PDB file with SEQRES, HELIX, SHEET and CRYST1 records, atoms N, CA, C and O in Angstrom:
SEQRES   1 A   72  MET ALA LEU THR MET LEU ALA THR GLY GLY VAL PHE LEU          
SEQRES   2 A   72  GLY GLY GLY ILE PRO PRO LYS ILE LEU PRO ALA LEU PRO          
SEQRES   3 A   72  GLY PRO GLY ALA VAL PRO GLY ARG LEU PRO GLY GLN GLY          
SEQRES   4 A   72  ALA ASP ALA GLY LEU MET GLU THR ILE PRO VAL GLN VAL          
SEQRES   5 A   72  VAL MET TYR ASP ARG THR ALA LEU ARG GLY ALA ALA HIS          
SEQRES   6 A   72  VAL ALA ALA PHE GLY GLU SER                                  
HELIX    1 AA1 ILE A   17  LYS A   20  1                                   4    
HELIX    2 AA2 LEU A   22  ALA A   24  5                                   3    
HELIX    3 AA3 GLY A   39  ASP A   41  5                                   3    
HELIX    4 AA4 ALA A   42  MET A   45  1                                   4    
HELIX    5 AA5 THR A   58  PHE A   69  1                                  12    
SHEET    1 AA1 2 VAL A  11  LEU A  13  0                                        
SHEET    2 AA1 2 VAL A  50  VAL A  52  1                                        
CRYST1    1.000    1.000    1.000  90.00  90.00  90.00 P 1           1          
ATOM      1  N   MET A   1      -7.301  -8.364   0.033  1.00  0.00           N  
ATOM      2  CA  MET A   1      -6.703  -8.452  -1.183  1.00  0.00           C  
ATOM      3  C   MET A   1      -5.188  -8.720  -1.069  1.00  0.00           C  
ATOM      4  O   MET A   1      -4.599  -9.362  -1.939  1.00  0.00           O  
ATOM      5  N   ALA A   2      -4.576  -8.223   0.005  1.00  0.00           N  
ATOM      6  CA  ALA A   2      -3.161  -8.541   0.213  1.00  0.00           C  
ATOM      7  C   ALA A   2      -2.874 -10.081   0.433  1.00  0.00           C  
ATOM      8  O   ALA A   2      -1.810 -10.591   0.083  1.00  0.00           O  
ATOM      9  N   LEU A   3      -3.850 -10.752   1.009  1.00  0.00           N  
ATOM     10  CA  LEU A   3      -3.688 -12.211   1.271  1.00  0.00           C  
ATOM     11  C   LEU A   3      -4.032 -13.063   0.099  1.00  0.00           C  
ATOM     12  O   LEU A   3      -3.464 -14.141  -0.075  1.00  0.00           O  
ATOM     13  N   THR A   4      -4.967 -12.601  -0.728  1.00  0.00           N  
ATOM     14  CA  THR A   4      -5.397 -13.114  -1.998  1.00  0.00           C  
ATOM     15  C   THR A   4      -4.178 -13.193  -2.875  1.00  0.00           C  
ATOM     16  O   THR A   4      -3.790 -14.260  -3.351  1.00  0.00           O  
ATOM     17  N   MET A   5      -3.567 -12.005  -3.084  1.00  0.00           N  
ATOM     18  CA  MET A   5      -2.377 -11.887  -3.978  1.00  0.00           C  
ATOM     19  C   MET A   5      -1.119 -12.225  -3.407  1.00  0.00           C  
ATOM     20  O   MET A   5      -0.081 -12.163  -4.066  1.00  0.00           O  
ATOM     21  N   LEU A   6      -1.159 -12.601  -2.136  1.00  0.00           N  
ATOM     22  CA  LEU A   6       0.234 -12.931  -1.342  1.00  0.00           C  
ATOM     23  C   LEU A   6       1.160 -11.814  -1.489  1.00  0.00           C  
ATOM     24  O   LEU A   6       2.344 -12.026  -1.750  1.00  0.00           O  
ATOM     25  N   ALA A   7       0.673 -10.590  -1.331  1.00  0.00           N  
ATOM     26  CA  ALA A   7       1.519  -9.339  -1.585  1.00  0.00           C  
ATOM     27  C   ALA A   7       2.593  -9.204  -0.369  1.00  0.00           C  
ATOM     28  O   ALA A   7       2.495  -8.283   0.442  1.00  0.00           O  
ATOM     29  N   THR A   8       3.493 -10.057  -0.304  1.00  0.00           N  
ATOM     30  CA  THR A   8       4.594 -10.037   0.767  1.00  0.00           C  
ATOM     31  C   THR A   8       5.602  -8.958   0.539  1.00  0.00           C  
ATOM     32  O   THR A   8       6.378  -8.612   1.430  1.00  0.00           O  
ATOM     33  N   GLY A   9       5.590  -8.419  -0.668  1.00  0.00           N  
ATOM     34  CA  GLY A   9       6.505  -7.284  -0.932  1.00  0.00           C  
ATOM     35  C   GLY A   9       5.996  -6.047  -0.449  1.00  0.00           C  
ATOM     36  O   GLY A   9       6.742  -5.080  -0.291  1.00  0.00           O  
ATOM     37  N   GLY A  10       4.678  -6.005  -0.183  1.00  0.00           N  
ATOM     38  CA  GLY A  10       4.075  -4.718   0.451  1.00  0.00           C  
ATOM     39  C   GLY A  10       2.858  -4.254  -0.426  1.00  0.00           C  
ATOM     40  O   GLY A  10       2.698  -4.595  -1.598  1.00  0.00           O  
ATOM     41  N   VAL A  11       2.069  -3.483   0.247  1.00  0.00           N  
ATOM     42  CA  VAL A  11       0.818  -2.839  -0.150  1.00  0.00           C  
ATOM     43  C   VAL A  11       1.132  -1.320  -0.236  1.00  0.00           C  
ATOM     44  O   VAL A  11       1.594  -0.705   0.725  1.00  0.00           O  
ATOM     45  N   PHE A  12       0.864  -0.763  -1.402  1.00  0.00           N  
ATOM     46  CA  PHE A  12       1.089   0.703  -1.597  1.00  0.00           C  
ATOM     47  C   PHE A  12      -0.250   1.327  -1.715  1.00  0.00           C  
ATOM     48  O   PHE A  12      -1.010   0.969  -2.615  1.00  0.00           O  
ATOM     49  N   LEU A  13      -0.606   2.307  -0.796  1.00  0.00           N  
ATOM     50  CA  LEU A  13      -1.813   3.063  -1.009  1.00  0.00           C  
ATOM     51  C   LEU A  13      -1.640   4.348  -1.641  1.00  0.00           C  
ATOM     52  O   LEU A  13      -0.855   5.147  -1.133  1.00  0.00           O  
ATOM     53  N   GLY A  14      -2.337   4.670  -2.781  1.00  0.00           N  
ATOM     54  CA  GLY A  14      -2.116   5.879  -3.477  1.00  0.00           C  
ATOM     55  C   GLY A  14      -3.366   6.647  -3.729  1.00  0.00           C  
ATOM     56  O   GLY A  14      -4.455   6.162  -3.420  1.00  0.00           O  
ATOM     57  N   GLY A  15      -3.264   7.783  -4.257  1.00  0.00           N  
ATOM     58  CA  GLY A  15      -4.491   8.596  -4.523  1.00  0.00           C  
ATOM     59  C   GLY A  15      -4.660   9.651  -3.574  1.00  0.00           C  
ATOM     60  O   GLY A  15      -3.746   9.947  -2.804  1.00  0.00           O  
ATOM     61  N   GLY A  16      -5.812  10.267  -3.571  1.00  0.00           N  
ATOM     62  CA  GLY A  16      -5.955  11.470  -2.734  1.00  0.00           C  
ATOM     63  C   GLY A  16      -6.377  11.217  -1.257  1.00  0.00           C  
ATOM     64  O   GLY A  16      -6.104  11.999  -0.346  1.00  0.00           O  
ATOM     65  N   ILE A  17      -7.074  10.043  -1.100  1.00  0.00           N  
ATOM     66  CA  ILE A  17      -7.643   9.782   0.202  1.00  0.00           C  
ATOM     67  C   ILE A  17      -6.616   9.314   1.226  1.00  0.00           C  
ATOM     68  O   ILE A  17      -6.576   9.893   2.312  1.00  0.00           O  
ATOM     69  N   PRO A  18      -5.716   8.226   0.940  1.00  0.00           N  
ATOM     70  CA  PRO A  18      -4.786   7.781   1.942  1.00  0.00           C  
ATOM     71  C   PRO A  18      -3.918   8.795   2.773  1.00  0.00           C  
ATOM     72  O   PRO A  18      -3.746   8.672   3.986  1.00  0.00           O  
ATOM     73  N   PRO A  19      -3.365   9.853   1.980  1.00  0.00           N  
ATOM     74  CA  PRO A  19      -2.795  10.828   2.748  1.00  0.00           C  
ATOM     75  C   PRO A  19      -3.515  11.661   3.787  1.00  0.00           C  
ATOM     76  O   PRO A  19      -2.965  12.157   4.771  1.00  0.00           O  
ATOM     77  N   LYS A  20      -4.892  11.777   3.452  1.00  0.00           N  
ATOM     78  CA  LYS A  20      -5.761  12.470   4.293  1.00  0.00           C  
ATOM     79  C   LYS A  20      -6.275  11.696   5.485  1.00  0.00           C  
ATOM     80  O   LYS A  20      -6.737  12.285   6.463  1.00  0.00           O  
ATOM     81  N   ILE A  21      -6.196  10.330   5.407  1.00  0.00           N  
ATOM     82  CA  ILE A  21      -6.643   9.559   6.495  1.00  0.00           C  
ATOM     83  C   ILE A  21      -5.431   8.926   7.224  1.00  0.00           C  
ATOM     84  O   ILE A  21      -5.580   7.997   8.018  1.00  0.00           O  
ATOM     85  N   LEU A  22      -4.278   9.444   6.937  1.00  0.00           N  
ATOM     86  CA  LEU A  22      -3.063   8.729   7.504  1.00  0.00           C  
ATOM     87  C   LEU A  22      -3.145   8.542   9.027  1.00  0.00           C  
ATOM     88  O   LEU A  22      -2.652   7.512   9.487  1.00  0.00           O  
ATOM     89  N   PRO A  23      -3.697   9.400   9.827  1.00  0.00           N  
ATOM     90  CA  PRO A  23      -3.764   9.120  11.260  1.00  0.00           C  
ATOM     91  C   PRO A  23      -4.746   7.972  11.604  1.00  0.00           C  
ATOM     92  O   PRO A  23      -4.615   7.371  12.671  1.00  0.00           O  
ATOM     93  N   ALA A  24      -5.766   7.642  10.689  1.00  0.00           N  
ATOM     94  CA  ALA A  24      -6.587   6.462  11.004  1.00  0.00           C  
ATOM     95  C   ALA A  24      -5.953   5.187  10.439  1.00  0.00           C  
ATOM     96  O   ALA A  24      -6.529   4.145  10.754  1.00  0.00           O  
ATOM     97  N   LEU A  25      -4.938   5.091   9.711  1.00  0.00           N  
ATOM     98  CA  LEU A  25      -4.385   3.939   9.205  1.00  0.00           C  
ATOM     99  C   LEU A  25      -3.658   3.129  10.375  1.00  0.00           C  
ATOM    100  O   LEU A  25      -3.329   3.731  11.397  1.00  0.00           O  
ATOM    101  N   PRO A  26      -3.427   1.859  10.234  1.00  0.00           N  
ATOM    102  CA  PRO A  26      -2.772   1.016  11.201  1.00  0.00           C  
ATOM    103  C   PRO A  26      -1.430   1.683  11.640  1.00  0.00           C  
ATOM    104  O   PRO A  26      -0.659   2.136  10.794  1.00  0.00           O  
ATOM    105  N   GLY A  27      -1.179   1.732  12.912  1.00  0.00           N  
ATOM    106  CA  GLY A  27       0.006   2.366  13.384  1.00  0.00           C  
ATOM    107  C   GLY A  27       0.274   1.896  14.831  1.00  0.00           C  
ATOM    108  O   GLY A  27       0.498   0.697  14.994  1.00  0.00           O  
ATOM    109  N   PRO A  28       0.273   2.698  15.864  1.00  0.00           N  
ATOM    110  CA  PRO A  28       0.612   2.254  17.247  1.00  0.00           C  
ATOM    111  C   PRO A  28      -0.046   1.076  17.698  1.00  0.00           C  
ATOM    112  O   PRO A  28       0.576   0.301  18.425  1.00  0.00           O  
ATOM    113  N   GLY A  29      -1.413   0.796  17.311  1.00  0.00           N  
ATOM    114  CA  GLY A  29      -2.010  -0.465  17.783  1.00  0.00           C  
ATOM    115  C   GLY A  29      -1.617  -1.690  17.089  1.00  0.00           C  
ATOM    116  O   GLY A  29      -1.904  -2.792  17.555  1.00  0.00           O  
ATOM    117  N   ALA A  30      -1.008  -1.553  16.053  1.00  0.00           N  
ATOM    118  CA  ALA A  30      -0.452  -2.723  15.286  1.00  0.00           C  
ATOM    119  C   ALA A  30       1.029  -2.528  15.157  1.00  0.00           C  
ATOM    120  O   ALA A  30       1.647  -1.618  15.709  1.00  0.00           O  
ATOM    121  N   VAL A  31       1.569  -3.483  14.360  1.00  0.00           N  
ATOM    122  CA  VAL A  31       3.062  -3.304  14.107  1.00  0.00           C  
ATOM    123  C   VAL A  31       3.162  -2.160  13.142  1.00  0.00           C  
ATOM    124  O   VAL A  31       2.531  -2.219  12.087  1.00  0.00           O  
ATOM    125  N   PRO A  32       3.986  -1.022  13.457  1.00  0.00           N  
ATOM    126  CA  PRO A  32       3.940   0.090  12.662  1.00  0.00           C  
ATOM    127  C   PRO A  32       4.304  -0.232  11.215  1.00  0.00           C  
ATOM    128  O   PRO A  32       5.275  -0.950  10.979  1.00  0.00           O  
ATOM    129  N   GLY A  33       3.565   0.272  10.255  1.00  0.00           N  
ATOM    130  CA  GLY A  33       3.854   0.158   8.792  1.00  0.00           C  
ATOM    131  C   GLY A  33       3.539  -1.259   8.259  1.00  0.00           C  
ATOM    132  O   GLY A  33       3.988  -1.668   7.188  1.00  0.00           O  
ATOM    133  N   ARG A  34       2.733  -1.987   9.080  1.00  0.00           N  
ATOM    134  CA  ARG A  34       2.242  -3.330   8.630  1.00  0.00           C  
ATOM    135  C   ARG A  34       0.783  -3.572   8.943  1.00  0.00           C  
ATOM    136  O   ARG A  34       0.236  -2.904   9.821  1.00  0.00           O  
ATOM    137  N   LEU A  35       0.137  -4.487   8.274  1.00  0.00           N  
ATOM    138  CA  LEU A  35      -1.271  -4.771   8.263  1.00  0.00           C  
ATOM    139  C   LEU A  35      -1.524  -5.486   9.533  1.00  0.00           C  
ATOM    140  O   LEU A  35      -0.768  -6.392   9.884  1.00  0.00           O  
ATOM    141  N   PRO A  36      -2.534  -5.134  10.234  1.00  0.00           N  
ATOM    142  CA  PRO A  36      -2.976  -5.980  11.408  1.00  0.00           C  
ATOM    143  C   PRO A  36      -3.730  -7.154  10.862  1.00  0.00           C  
ATOM    144  O   PRO A  36      -4.394  -7.132   9.825  1.00  0.00           O  
ATOM    145  N   GLY A  37      -3.556  -8.238  11.704  1.00  0.00           N  
ATOM    146  CA  GLY A  37      -4.181  -9.541  11.326  1.00  0.00           C  
ATOM    147  C   GLY A  37      -4.948 -10.178  12.486  1.00  0.00           C  
ATOM    148  O   GLY A  37      -4.748  -9.897  13.668  1.00  0.00           O  
ATOM    149  N   GLN A  38      -5.879 -11.097  12.023  1.00  0.00           N  
ATOM    150  CA  GLN A  38      -6.559 -11.864  13.065  1.00  0.00           C  
ATOM    151  C   GLN A  38      -6.561 -13.315  12.612  1.00  0.00           C  
ATOM    152  O   GLN A  38      -6.406 -13.589  11.422  1.00  0.00           O  
ATOM    153  N   GLY A  39      -6.736 -14.265  13.557  1.00  0.00           N  
ATOM    154  CA  GLY A  39      -6.754 -15.632  13.170  1.00  0.00           C  
ATOM    155  C   GLY A  39      -5.709 -16.316  12.627  1.00  0.00           C  
ATOM    156  O   GLY A  39      -4.578 -16.077  13.050  1.00  0.00           O  
ATOM    157  N   ALA A  40      -5.898 -17.205  11.679  1.00  0.00           N  
ATOM    158  CA  ALA A  40      -4.793 -18.057  11.105  1.00  0.00           C  
ATOM    159  C   ALA A  40      -3.841 -17.352  10.302  1.00  0.00           C  
ATOM    160  O   ALA A  40      -2.710 -17.809  10.134  1.00  0.00           O  
ATOM    161  N   ASP A  41      -4.245 -16.190   9.753  1.00  0.00           N  
ATOM    162  CA  ASP A  41      -3.552 -15.482   8.802  1.00  0.00           C  
ATOM    163  C   ASP A  41      -2.777 -14.295   9.466  1.00  0.00           C  
ATOM    164  O   ASP A  41      -2.047 -13.550   8.813  1.00  0.00           O  
ATOM    165  N   ALA A  42      -2.979 -14.180  10.758  1.00  0.00           N  
ATOM    166  CA  ALA A  42      -2.366 -12.982  11.517  1.00  0.00           C  
ATOM    167  C   ALA A  42      -0.841 -12.920  11.284  1.00  0.00           C  
ATOM    168  O   ALA A  42      -0.319 -11.840  11.008  1.00  0.00           O  
ATOM    169  N   GLY A  43      -0.093 -14.085  11.393  1.00  0.00           N  
ATOM    170  CA  GLY A  43       1.264 -14.006  11.214  1.00  0.00           C  
ATOM    171  C   GLY A  43       1.665 -13.476   9.831  1.00  0.00           C  
ATOM    172  O   GLY A  43       2.570 -12.646   9.739  1.00  0.00           O  
ATOM    173  N   LEU A  44       1.024 -13.927   8.771  1.00  0.00           N  
ATOM    174  CA  LEU A  44       1.358 -13.466   7.329  1.00  0.00           C  
ATOM    175  C   LEU A  44       1.013 -11.953   7.292  1.00  0.00           C  
ATOM    176  O   LEU A  44       1.822 -11.154   6.820  1.00  0.00           O  
ATOM    177  N   MET A  45      -0.152 -11.570   7.775  1.00  0.00           N  
ATOM    178  CA  MET A  45      -0.595 -10.206   7.688  1.00  0.00           C  
ATOM    179  C   MET A  45       0.510  -9.202   8.351  1.00  0.00           C  
ATOM    180  O   MET A  45       0.876  -8.168   7.792  1.00  0.00           O  
ATOM    181  N   GLU A  46       0.923  -9.582   9.437  1.00  0.00           N  
ATOM    182  CA  GLU A  46       1.991  -8.766  10.122  1.00  0.00           C  
ATOM    183  C   GLU A  46       3.247  -8.723   9.449  1.00  0.00           C  
ATOM    184  O   GLU A  46       4.112  -7.933   9.828  1.00  0.00           O  
ATOM    185  N   THR A  47       3.439  -9.514   8.462  1.00  0.00           N  
ATOM    186  CA  THR A  47       4.752  -9.369   7.557  1.00  0.00           C  
ATOM    187  C   THR A  47       4.615  -8.484   6.314  1.00  0.00           C  
ATOM    188  O   THR A  47       5.602  -8.100   5.686  1.00  0.00           O  
ATOM    189  N   ILE A  48       3.434  -8.195   6.002  1.00  0.00           N  
ATOM    190  CA  ILE A  48       3.294  -7.281   4.729  1.00  0.00           C  
ATOM    191  C   ILE A  48       3.416  -5.821   5.159  1.00  0.00           C  
ATOM    192  O   ILE A  48       2.686  -5.355   6.034  1.00  0.00           O  
ATOM    193  N   PRO A  49       4.312  -5.138   4.556  1.00  0.00           N  
ATOM    194  CA  PRO A  49       4.531  -3.834   4.805  1.00  0.00           C  
ATOM    195  C   PRO A  49       3.576  -2.900   4.130  1.00  0.00           C  
ATOM    196  O   PRO A  49       3.194  -3.200   2.999  1.00  0.00           O  
ATOM    197  N   VAL A  50       3.134  -1.766   4.712  1.00  0.00           N  
ATOM    198  CA  VAL A  50       2.193  -0.817   4.064  1.00  0.00           C  
ATOM    199  C   VAL A  50       2.854   0.460   3.873  1.00  0.00           C  
ATOM    200  O   VAL A  50       3.482   0.981   4.795  1.00  0.00           O  
ATOM    201  N   GLN A  51       2.739   1.034   2.639  1.00  0.00           N  
ATOM    202  CA  GLN A  51       3.332   2.290   2.333  1.00  0.00           C  
ATOM    203  C   GLN A  51       2.190   3.204   1.829  1.00  0.00           C  
ATOM    204  O   GLN A  51       1.306   2.724   1.120  1.00  0.00           O  
ATOM    205  N   VAL A  52       2.188   4.552   2.190  1.00  0.00           N  
ATOM    206  CA  VAL A  52       1.316   5.475   1.641  1.00  0.00           C  
ATOM    207  C   VAL A  52       2.170   6.342   0.580  1.00  0.00           C  
ATOM    208  O   VAL A  52       3.139   7.008   0.944  1.00  0.00           O  
ATOM    209  N   VAL A  53       1.773   6.286  -0.642  1.00  0.00           N  
ATOM    210  CA  VAL A  53       2.291   7.198  -1.562  1.00  0.00           C  
ATOM    211  C   VAL A  53       1.894   8.608  -1.505  1.00  0.00           C  
ATOM    212  O   VAL A  53       0.785   8.973  -1.893  1.00  0.00           O  
ATOM    213  N   MET A  54       2.858   9.485  -0.985  1.00  0.00           N  
ATOM    214  CA  MET A  54       2.489  10.830  -0.732  1.00  0.00           C  
ATOM    215  C   MET A  54       2.593  11.714  -1.986  1.00  0.00           C  
ATOM    216  O   MET A  54       2.005  12.795  -1.956  1.00  0.00           O  
ATOM    217  N   TYR A  55       3.196  11.406  -2.946  1.00  0.00           N  
ATOM    218  CA  TYR A  55       3.382  12.092  -4.241  1.00  0.00           C  
ATOM    219  C   TYR A  55       2.063  12.093  -4.956  1.00  0.00           C  
ATOM    220  O   TYR A  55       1.576  11.011  -5.286  1.00  0.00           O  
ATOM    221  N   ASP A  56       1.382  13.337  -5.251  1.00  0.00           N  
ATOM    222  CA  ASP A  56       0.060  13.383  -5.718  1.00  0.00           C  
ATOM    223  C   ASP A  56       0.042  13.304  -7.216  1.00  0.00           C  
ATOM    224  O   ASP A  56      -1.052  13.403  -7.771  1.00  0.00           O  
ATOM    225  N   ARG A  57       1.105  13.140  -7.920  1.00  0.00           N  
ATOM    226  CA  ARG A  57       1.089  13.024  -9.392  1.00  0.00           C  
ATOM    227  C   ARG A  57       1.648  11.738  -9.927  1.00  0.00           C  
ATOM    228  O   ARG A  57       2.190  11.696 -11.032  1.00  0.00           O  
ATOM    229  N   THR A  58       1.522  10.715  -9.170  1.00  0.00           N  
ATOM    230  CA  THR A  58       1.998   9.397  -9.437  1.00  0.00           C  
ATOM    231  C   THR A  58       1.331   8.866 -10.777  1.00  0.00           C  
ATOM    232  O   THR A  58       1.994   8.339 -11.670  1.00  0.00           O  
ATOM    233  N   ALA A  59      -0.029   9.052 -10.832  1.00  0.00           N  
ATOM    234  CA  ALA A  59      -0.752   8.581 -11.995  1.00  0.00           C  
ATOM    235  C   ALA A  59      -0.364   9.228 -13.163  1.00  0.00           C  
ATOM    236  O   ALA A  59      -0.223   8.568 -14.193  1.00  0.00           O  
ATOM    237  N   LEU A  60      -0.155  10.533 -13.144  1.00  0.00           N  
ATOM    238  CA  LEU A  60       0.314  11.366 -14.300  1.00  0.00           C  
ATOM    239  C   LEU A  60       1.572  11.023 -14.653  1.00  0.00           C  
ATOM    240  O   LEU A  60       1.825  11.102 -15.855  1.00  0.00           O  
ATOM    241  N   ARG A  61       2.482  10.641 -13.874  1.00  0.00           N  
ATOM    242  CA  ARG A  61       3.857  10.236 -14.253  1.00  0.00           C  
ATOM    243  C   ARG A  61       3.719   8.825 -14.897  1.00  0.00           C  
ATOM    244  O   ARG A  61       4.383   8.601 -15.910  1.00  0.00           O  
ATOM    245  N   GLY A  62       3.011   7.977 -14.453  1.00  0.00           N  
ATOM    246  CA  GLY A  62       2.808   6.621 -14.962  1.00  0.00           C  
ATOM    247  C   GLY A  62       2.177   6.786 -16.522  1.00  0.00           C  
ATOM    248  O   GLY A  62       2.581   6.113 -17.470  1.00  0.00           O  
ATOM    249  N   ALA A  63       1.212   7.709 -16.605  1.00  0.00           N  
ATOM    250  CA  ALA A  63       0.599   7.847 -17.979  1.00  0.00           C  
ATOM    251  C   ALA A  63       1.674   8.429 -18.896  1.00  0.00           C  
ATOM    252  O   ALA A  63       1.815   8.008 -20.043  1.00  0.00           O  
ATOM    253  N   ALA A  64       2.357   9.307 -18.430  1.00  0.00           N  
ATOM    254  CA  ALA A  64       3.435   9.890 -19.355  1.00  0.00           C  
ATOM    255  C   ALA A  64       4.465   8.902 -19.650  1.00  0.00           C  
ATOM    256  O   ALA A  64       5.027   8.911 -20.745  1.00  0.00           O  
ATOM    257  N   HIS A  65       4.761   8.021 -18.715  1.00  0.00           N  
ATOM    258  CA  HIS A  65       5.746   6.921 -19.141  1.00  0.00           C  
ATOM    259  C   HIS A  65       5.278   5.967 -20.192  1.00  0.00           C  
ATOM    260  O   HIS A  65       6.013   5.520 -21.072  1.00  0.00           O  
ATOM    261  N   VAL A  66       4.040   5.687 -20.051  1.00  0.00           N  
ATOM    262  CA  VAL A  66       3.438   4.681 -21.000  1.00  0.00           C  
ATOM    263  C   VAL A  66       3.305   5.451 -22.399  1.00  0.00           C  
ATOM    264  O   VAL A  66       3.529   4.822 -23.434  1.00  0.00           O  
ATOM    265  N   ALA A  67       2.947   6.795 -22.446  1.00  0.00           N  
ATOM    266  CA  ALA A  67       2.939   7.496 -23.567  1.00  0.00           C  
ATOM    267  C   ALA A  67       4.309   7.643 -24.278  1.00  0.00           C  
ATOM    268  O   ALA A  67       4.396   7.643 -25.506  1.00  0.00           O  
ATOM    269  N   ALA A  68       5.364   7.768 -23.458  1.00  0.00           N  
ATOM    270  CA  ALA A  68       6.725   7.919 -24.015  1.00  0.00           C  
ATOM    271  C   ALA A  68       7.280   6.512 -24.386  1.00  0.00           C  
ATOM    272  O   ALA A  68       7.877   6.383 -25.455  1.00  0.00           O  
ATOM    273  N   PHE A  69       7.127   5.564 -23.638  1.00  0.00           N  
ATOM    274  CA  PHE A  69       7.767   4.453 -23.767  1.00  0.00           C  
ATOM    275  C   PHE A  69       6.988   2.996 -23.974  1.00  0.00           C  
ATOM    276  O   PHE A  69       7.568   1.914 -24.065  1.00  0.00           O  
ATOM    277  N   GLY A  70       5.658   3.185 -24.026  1.00  0.00           N  
ATOM    278  CA  GLY A  70       4.810   2.078 -24.252  1.00  0.00           C  
ATOM    279  C   GLY A  70       4.517   1.360 -23.037  1.00  0.00           C  
ATOM    280  O   GLY A  70       4.937   1.849 -21.988  1.00  0.00           O  
ATOM    281  N   GLU A  71       3.795   0.161 -23.000  1.00  0.00           N  
ATOM    282  CA  GLU A  71       3.417  -0.534 -21.843  1.00  0.00           C  
ATOM    283  C   GLU A  71       4.419  -1.662 -21.323  1.00  0.00           C  
ATOM    284  O   GLU A  71       4.108  -2.849 -21.221  1.00  0.00           O  
ATOM    285  N   SER A  72       5.574  -1.163 -21.032  1.00  0.00           N  
ATOM    286  CA  SER A  72       6.418  -2.279 -20.567  1.00  0.00           C  
ATOM    287  C   SER A  72       7.168  -1.836 -19.257  1.00  0.00           C  
ATOM    288  O   SER A  72       7.934  -2.615 -18.690  1.00  0.00           O  
TER     289      SER A  72                                                      
END                                                                             
């Protein structure tokens, strides 16, 4: 999906599962904090940063923002 959307600004993993599987996510075997790649897209994949959202109430804050200010 990161390549399809050309997410060169980064990929943010949120929800309850990513913090629990943090040790299994790309790290020492790849460029730390970046997606591993293979083939022709390897260069681009290695430039896309990966962040894990550790705040467990992100969705609630987003819903509160939309309720208060609308969808903008």
